[in-house]
C-alpha positions as CSV (number, residue, x, y, z in Angstrom):
1,X,142.3,69.3,-118.9
2,X,139.8,72.0,-118.1
3,X,136.3,72.3,-119.4
4,X,137.2,75.7,-120.8
5,X,138.9,74.1,-123.7
6,X,135.5,73.5,-125.2
7,X,135.4,77.2,-125.8
8,X,138.0,76.9,-128.5
9,X,137.1,78.6,-131.7
10,X,137.7,77.0,-135.0
11,X,140.9,77.8,-136.8
12,X,140.7,80.7,-139.2
13,X,141.8,80.3,-142.8
14,X,142.4,76.8,-144.1
15,X,146.1,76.0,-144.5
16,X,147.1,74.2,-147.6
17,X,147.5,70.5,-147.2
18,X,150.7,70.4,-149.2
19,X,152.9,71.0,-146.2
20,X,156.4,69.9,-146.9
21,X,157.3,66.5,-145.6
22,X,160.1,66.7,-143.1
23,X,162.9,64.1,-143.1
24,X,161.7,60.6,-142.2
25,X,164.3,60.3,-139.4
26,X,162.5,63.1,-137.5
27,X,159.4,60.9,-137.3
28,X,160.9,57.5,-136.7
29,X,158.4,55.6,-134.7
30,X,159.4,54.4,-131.3
31,X,160.4,50.7,-131.2
32,X,158.8,50.4,-127.7
33,X,155.1,49.4,-127.4
34,X,154.7,52.4,-125.2
35,X,153.0,55.4,-126.6
36,X,154.2,58.8,-125.5
37,X,152.1,61.7,-126.8
38,X,151.0,65.3,-126.2
39,X,147.6,66.7,-125.3
40,X,147.3,69.6,-127.8
41,X,145.6,71.7,-125.2
42,X,149.1,72.2,-123.9
43,X,149.7,74.4,-127.0
44,X,146.1,75.6,-127.4
45,X,146.9,79.2,-128.5
46,X,149.4,78.0,-131.0
47,X,147.0,75.5,-132.4
48,X,144.3,78.1,-132.6
49,X,146.5,80.5,-134.6
50,X,148.3,78.0,-136.8
51,X,147.3,74.3,-136.5
52,X,149.6,72.9,-139.2
53,X,152.6,75.1,-138.3
54,X,152.2,74.1,-134.6
55,X,152.0,70.4,-135.5
56,X,155.1,70.7,-137.6
57,X,157.0,72.2,-134.7
58,X,155.9,69.3,-132.5
59,X,156.9,66.7,-135.0
60,X,160.4,68.4,-135.3
61,X,160.7,68.1,-131.5
62,X,160.2,64.3,-131.8
63,X,156.5,63.9,-130.9
64,X,154.8,61.1,-132.9
65,X,151.5,60.8,-131.0
66,X,149.1,63.6,-130.2
67,X,145.7,63.9,-128.5
68,X,143.2,66.5,-129.7
69,X,141.2,69.0,-127.7
70,X,139.2,70.6,-130.4
71,X,136.3,69.1,-132.3
72,X,133.6,71.5,-133.3
73,X,130.8,70.9,-135.9
74,X,132.6,67.8,-137.1
75,X,135.9,69.5,-137.6
76,X,139.2,69.1,-135.9
77,X,140.9,72.5,-135.5
78,X,138.9,73.7,-138.5
79,X,139.5,70.6,-140.7
80,X,137.2,67.8,-141.6
81,X,138.3,64.4,-140.3
82,X,139.8,63.2,-143.6
83,X,141.5,66.5,-144.2
84,X,143.0,66.5,-140.8
85,X,144.1,62.9,-141.1
86,X,146.0,63.8,-144.3
87,X,147.8,66.6,-142.5
88,X,148.8,64.3,-139.7
89,X,150.0,61.6,-142.1
90,X,152.1,64.2,-144.0
91,X,153.8,65.1,-140.8
92,X,154.3,61.5,-139.5
93,X,151.9,62.1,-136.6
94,X,149.3,59.8,-135.2
95,X,146.1,60.9,-133.4
96,X,146.1,58.2,-130.7
97,X,143.3,59.8,-128.6
98,X,140.9,62.7,-128.5
99,X,138.9,64.8,-126.0
100,X,135.3,65.4,-126.8
101,X,132.7,65.9,-124.1
102,X,129.9,63.4,-124.0
103,X,127.0,65.2,-122.4
104,X,123.4,64.5,-121.5
105,X,122.3,65.6,-124.9
106,X,124.1,62.7,-126.5
107,X,122.0,60.0,-124.9
108,X,118.3,59.7,-125.8
109,X,116.6,58.0,-122.8
110,X,113.4,57.5,-124.8
111,X,115.1,55.7,-127.7
112,X,117.7,54.1,-125.4
113,X,120.3,55.1,-128.0
114,X,123.0,57.7,-128.7
115,X,122.2,60.9,-130.7
116,X,123.2,61.1,-134.3
117,X,125.8,63.8,-133.4
118,X,127.5,61.5,-130.9
119,X,127.6,58.6,-133.4
120,X,129.2,61.0,-135.9
121,X,131.8,61.9,-133.2
122,X,132.7,58.2,-133.0
123,X,132.8,57.9,-136.8
124,X,135.1,60.9,-137.2
125,X,137.4,59.6,-134.4
126,X,137.6,56.3,-136.4
127,X,138.7,58.2,-139.5
128,X,141.6,59.6,-137.5
129,X,142.4,56.0,-136.4
130,X,142.1,57.0,-132.8
131,X,142.6,54.3,-130.2
132,X,140.6,56.2,-127.5
133,X,137.6,58.5,-127.5
134,X,137.8,60.4,-124.2
135,X,135.2,62.6,-122.5
136,X,137.1,65.2,-120.5
137,X,134.2,66.5,-118.5
138,X,130.9,65.6,-116.8
139,X,128.0,67.9,-116.4
140,X,126.9,68.4,-112.8
141,X,123.4,67.3,-113.6
142,X,124.8,63.9,-114.4
143,X,125.8,63.4,-110.8
144,X,123.0,65.0,-108.8
145,X,122.1,61.6,-107.2
146,X,123.6,58.2,-106.9
147,X,121.0,56.8,-109.3
148,X,121.7,59.5,-111.9
149,X,125.4,58.8,-111.7
150,X,125.1,55.1,-111.9
151,X,122.7,55.5,-114.9
152,X,125.3,57.5,-116.7
153,X,128.0,54.9,-115.9
154,X,125.7,52.4,-117.7
155,X,125.7,54.9,-120.6
156,X,129.5,55.0,-120.5
157,X,129.6,51.2,-120.9
158,X,127.2,51.4,-123.8
159,X,129.5,54.0,-125.4
160,X,132.3,51.6,-124.8
161,X,130.4,49.0,-126.9
162,X,129.8,51.6,-129.6
163,X,133.5,52.5,-129.8
164,X,134.5,48.8,-129.7
165,X,132.6,48.3,-133.0
166,X,135.0,50.8,-134.5
167,X,138.1,49.3,-132.9
168,X,138.4,51.9,-130.2
169,X,137.8,52.3,-126.5
170,X,135.7,55.0,-124.7
171,X,137.3,56.8,-121.8
172,X,136.8,59.4,-119.2
173,X,139.4,61.9,-118.0
174,X,139.2,63.0,-114.4
175,X,139.4,66.5,-112.9
176,X,139.3,67.0,-109.2
177,X,135.6,66.7,-108.2
178,X,135.6,63.0,-108.8
179,X,137.8,62.8,-105.6
180,X,136.2,65.5,-103.5
181,X,132.5,64.9,-104.2
182,X,130.6,62.0,-102.7
183,X,127.2,60.3,-103.2
184,X,125.8,58.1,-100.4
185,X,129.1,58.6,-98.6
186,X,131.3,57.2,-101.4
187,X,133.6,59.2,-103.7
188,X,132.5,59.6,-107.3
189,X,135.8,58.1,-108.5
190,X,135.3,54.9,-106.5
191,X,131.7,54.5,-107.8
192,X,133.0,55.0,-111.3
193,X,135.8,52.5,-111.0
194,X,133.3,49.9,-109.7
195,X,130.7,50.6,-112.3
196,X,132.5,50.8,-115.6
197,X,133.6,47.7,-117.7
198,X,137.4,48.0,-118.0
199,X,137.3,46.0,-121.2
200,X,135.3,48.7,-122.9
201,X,135.9,51.9,-120.9
202,X,139.2,53.3,-119.6
203,X,139.8,56.0,-117.0
204,X,142.4,58.3,-118.3
205,X,144.0,59.1,-115.0
206,X,145.2,62.7,-114.8
207,X,147.8,62.5,-112.2
208,X,147.9,66.2,-111.7
209,X,144.2,67.3,-111.6
210,X,143.4,65.0,-108.8
211,X,145.6,67.0,-106.3
212,X,143.0,69.8,-106.4
213,X,140.5,67.1,-105.2
214,X,142.6,66.1,-102.3
215,X,143.9,62.9,-103.8
216,X,147.5,61.7,-104.2
217,X,148.4,60.0,-107.5
218,X,150.6,57.3,-106.1
219,X,147.8,56.2,-103.7
220,X,145.2,56.0,-106.5
221,X,147.5,53.9,-108.7
222,X,148.1,51.5,-105.8
223,X,144.4,51.4,-105.0
224,X,143.4,50.3,-108.6
225,X,146.2,48.2,-110.0
226,X,145.9,47.3,-113.7
227,X,143.2,50.0,-114.4
228,X,145.1,52.8,-116.0
229,X,146.3,52.0,-119.5
230,X,146.1,55.6,-120.5
231,X,147.5,58.3,-118.2
232,X,147.9,62.1,-118.4
233,X,151.4,62.8,-117.3
234,X,151.6,66.0,-115.4
235,X,153.3,67.8,-112.5
236,X,151.9,70.4,-110.2
237,X,153.0,73.3,-108.1
238,X,151.2,75.6,-105.7
239,X,149.3,78.2,-107.6
240,X,150.1,81.9,-106.9
241,X,146.7,83.1,-108.3
242,X,143.4,81.8,-109.4
243,X,140.8,79.5,-107.8
244,X,142.8,76.3,-107.9
245,X,145.4,75.4,-105.3
246,X,147.7,73.7,-107.8
247,X,148.6,74.4,-111.4
248,X,150.8,72.3,-113.8
249,X,154.5,72.8,-114.4
250,X,157.5,71.2,-116.2
251,X,157.7,67.5,-115.4
252,X,159.8,66.7,-112.4
253,X,159.7,70.2,-110.9
254,X,156.6,69.9,-108.8
255,X,155.0,67.9,-106.0
256,X,153.6,65.0,-107.9
257,X,156.9,63.0,-108.0
258,X,155.9,62.3,-111.6
259,X,158.6,59.8,-112.5
260,X,157.8,57.7,-109.5
261,X,154.1,57.8,-110.4
262,X,154.7,56.9,-114.0
263,X,157.1,54.1,-113.1
264,X,154.5,52.6,-110.7
265,X,151.8,53.0,-113.3
266,X,154.0,51.2,-115.8
267,X,154.7,48.4,-113.3
268,X,151.3,47.8,-111.7
269,X,148.8,50.1,-113.4
270,X,148.9,48.5,-116.9
271,X,149.9,51.9,-118.4
272,X,151.1,51.8,-122.0
273,X,149.8,55.2,-123.2
274,X,151.4,58.3,-121.7
275,X,149.9,61.7,-122.7
276,X,152.0,64.7,-121.6
277,X,149.9,67.7,-120.6
278,X,151.0,71.1,-119.3
279,X,148.5,74.0,-118.9
280,X,150.6,76.6,-117.1
281,X,154.1,77.6,-118.0
282,X,155.8,79.9,-115.3
283,X,157.3,82.3,-117.8
284,X,158.2,79.8,-120.6
285,X,156.3,79.5,-123.8
286,X,154.0,76.5,-124.3
287,X,156.3,75.2,-127.1
288,X,159.4,75.5,-124.9
289,X,157.6,73.7,-122.1
290,X,156.3,70.7,-124.1
291,X,159.7,70.3,-125.7
292,X,161.3,70.1,-122.2
293,X,158.6,67.7,-121.0
294,X,159.3,65.3,-123.9
295,X,163.0,65.5,-123.3
296,X,162.4,64.7,-119.6
297,X,160.2,61.7,-120.5
298,X,162.9,60.4,-122.8
299,X,165.5,60.9,-120.1
300,X,163.3,58.8,-117.8
301,X,163.3,56.0,-120.4
302,X,159.9,56.6,-122.0
């Protein structure tokens, strides 16, 4: 997930909450304890134009779990928490997780406490009955020095405690710099894994993003067995334009060897939550792409 998602604008006109309920069989919950969901950034333009219509399409495809990428002024895609929860309930959808950046402004060093705005973020996530509150980015000023970085890892643990009180876990979603940047000769990712309390904080491993940082997903899962209960399921191909070397694609069509990574994460990584994400589409529409991704995951047994 890219930081640019924070530039989302709120959805325009409010859509009536009385959306027709689709047949219950469409939304039948999976019998498995595994959670397979979709990061809504994958269909970001659709969600911007028509949140309810887009969610309805996803539910018809067979998605049950979703992860949001839009929380602005205490609203999810233009809706207050309780309103959005009603929409999800009406469609048989569950907001298992959400991406909201926790920045420096959310921690008051003088008070040794979180800002009211961040506490409200946690409260609103609890209204949606999220299992995870994930920060998908980290300001560069939070990692200027090893001491800065370690101090914010302590804040991560404190946020884990805050979320725990609401029955949730705090988490962090990697990009690429965590694997390419070092402090005192050690990769940021390794410092992070050593510093956070896994009982309170999860690393939502994005198995695609890390390739732009020079890492390989299989190696990371092997290095930290049991540490990745929540994974962003992706595949990557070589980019033909832009600044990044790799961009995402349909699962199974790129270099990640996604099935092998997901199978290993299931076997040794402790993974139970699988969030599909695709940010580039190679001529397909986003909706076509995420439908194909879900079908592939089901074919793989998830």
